[in-house]
C-alpha positions in Angstrom: -94.6 86.8 -11.2 -97.4 86.0 -8.7 -100.2 88.5 -8.0 -100.7 90.1 -4.6 -104.4 90.1 -5.2 -106.6 87.4 -3.6 -108.2 84.9 -6.0 -111.9 85.4 -6.5 -114.2 82.7 -7.9 -117.7 83.5 -9.0 -120.4 80.7 -8.9 -123.4 81.6 -11.0 -126.6 79.7 -12.1 -130.3 79.9 -12.5 -131.0 77.4 -9.7 -130.3 78.8 -6.2 -129.9 75.3 -4.6 -127.6 74.0 -7.3 -125.4 77.1 -7.1 -125.1 76.7 -3.3 -124.2 73.0 -3.8 -121.5 74.0 -6.3 -120.0 76.7 -4.0 -119.9 74.4 -0.9 -117.1 72.1 -2.0 -114.9 75.2 -2.6 -114.7 75.5 1.2 -112.3 72.6 1.0 -109.3 74.6 2.2 -108.7 76.8 5.2 -108.7 80.5 4.3 -111.6 80.2 1.9 -114.6 82.6 2.4 -117.9 82.1 0.5 -120.1 85.2 0.3 -123.7 85.1 -0.8 -126.3 87.9 -1.1 -129.8 86.5 -1.1 -132.1 88.9 -2.8 -135.4 87.0 -2.2 -136.4 89.7 0.3 -135.9 92.5 -2.2 -139.6 93.4 -2.2 -139.4 94.1 1.6 -136.2 96.2 1.1 -133.8 93.6 2.5 -130.9 91.7 1.1 -129.4 88.9 3.3 -125.7 88.5 3.2 -124.3 85.1 4.4 -120.6 84.4 4.7 -119.1 81.0 5.3 -115.5 80.6 6.3 -113.4 77.5 6.4 -111.4 77.7 9.6 -109.3 75.1 11.4 -112.3 74.2 13.6 -114.6 73.9 10.6 -117.0 76.1 8.7 -118.2 79.2 10.5 -121.3 80.9 9.1 -122.5 84.5 9.7 -125.6 86.2 8.4 -126.5 89.9 8.2 -129.5 91.8 6.9 -128.4 94.6 4.5 -130.9 97.4 4.0 -131.7 98.2 0.4 -129.8 101.4 -0.4 -132.0 104.0 -2.2 -134.3 101.1 -3.2 -131.7 99.9 -5.6 -130.1 96.4 -5.7 -127.0 97.7 -7.7 -126.4 100.4 -5.1 -126.8 98.0 -2.3 -124.2 95.5 -3.8 -121.8 98.4 -4.7 -122.0 99.7 -1.1 -121.8 96.3 0.6 -120.0 93.8 -1.6 -117.2 95.8 -3.1 -115.9 97.1 0.3 -116.4 93.6 1.8 -114.2 92.1 -0.9 -111.4 94.6 -0.1 -111.8 93.9 3.6 -111.6 90.2 3.2 -108.6 90.4 0.8 -106.7 92.5 3.3 -107.0 89.7 5.9 -103.9 87.5 6.2 -106.1 84.5 7.0 -108.1 84.7 3.7 -106.5 83.0 0.7 -109.5 82.7 -1.6 -112.9 84.3 -1.9 -115.9 82.6 -3.5 -118.8 84.7 -4.5 -122.0 82.6 -4.7 -124.3 84.7 -6.9 -128.1 84.8 -6.6 -129.8 83.7 -9.8 -130.8 87.3 -10.6 -127.2 88.4 -10.6 -125.0 88.1 -13.7 -121.2 87.7 -13.3 -120.2 89.9 -16.2 -121.4 93.2 -14.7 -119.9 92.3 -11.3 -116.5 91.6 -13.0 -116.7 95.0 -14.6 -117.6 96.6 -11.2 -114.7 95.0 -9.4 -112.2 96.8 -11.7 -114.1 100.1 -12.5 -116.1 101.2 -9.5 -114.2 103.4 -7.0 -114.5 102.6 -3.3 -113.4 105.9 -1.8 -115.3 108.8 -3.3 -113.0 111.4 -1.6 -109.7 109.9 -2.7 -107.9 111.5 -5.7 -107.4 108.0 -7.2 -110.0 105.7 -5.5 -109.2 102.1 -4.9 -111.3 99.4 -6.6 -112.1 96.0 -5.3 -110.0 94.8 -8.3 -107.0 96.3 -6.6 -107.4 93.6 -4.0 -109.1 90.7 -5.7 -108.4 89.0 -9.0 -111.1 87.0 -10.8 -109.6 83.5 -11.0 -112.7 81.9 -12.6 -116.4 81.9 -13.2 -118.3 78.7 -12.6 -121.7 78.4 -14.3 -124.0 75.8 -12.8 -126.7 74.2 -14.9 -129.4 71.6 -14.2 -128.9 69.1 -16.9 -132.6 68.1 -16.9 -134.0 71.6 -17.3 -131.3 74.0 -18.7 -132.6 73.9 -22.3 -136.1 74.9 -21.3 -134.8 77.5 -18.9 -132.5 79.0 -21.6 -135.1 79.1 -24.4 -138.3 79.6 -22.4 -139.9 82.7 -21.0 
């Protein structure tokens, strides 16, 4: 039996550039959308969301500044990312979603949130992002030259 949920691949790592390099080849097929929340502007209260979509004419990129909700990164991602995943999964032209994680984000908590955090507070049984997307894999990106120091250092 096949799932009606859209496959979701998470790409995580400690090096922002390597993580982006690993996510880019996943745009190899039409219908793929890569979503990235850059949190480097967190101190200024802004998270920058970039989406890249593989379309017939090539990759289309869009960027939006997301205001930090309540001064909280978790709230901001809950209010922006989870509904975005549902919106993308509902589109007929989206066959796969890739979530390129910022180095400060860990995939385990996000995987939990996809299944457990309700999207519609006023609904009797609120939907979750997990009703629409299914984690197909988590790709961890490491720099072979520095991973041991990064894992065991401060």
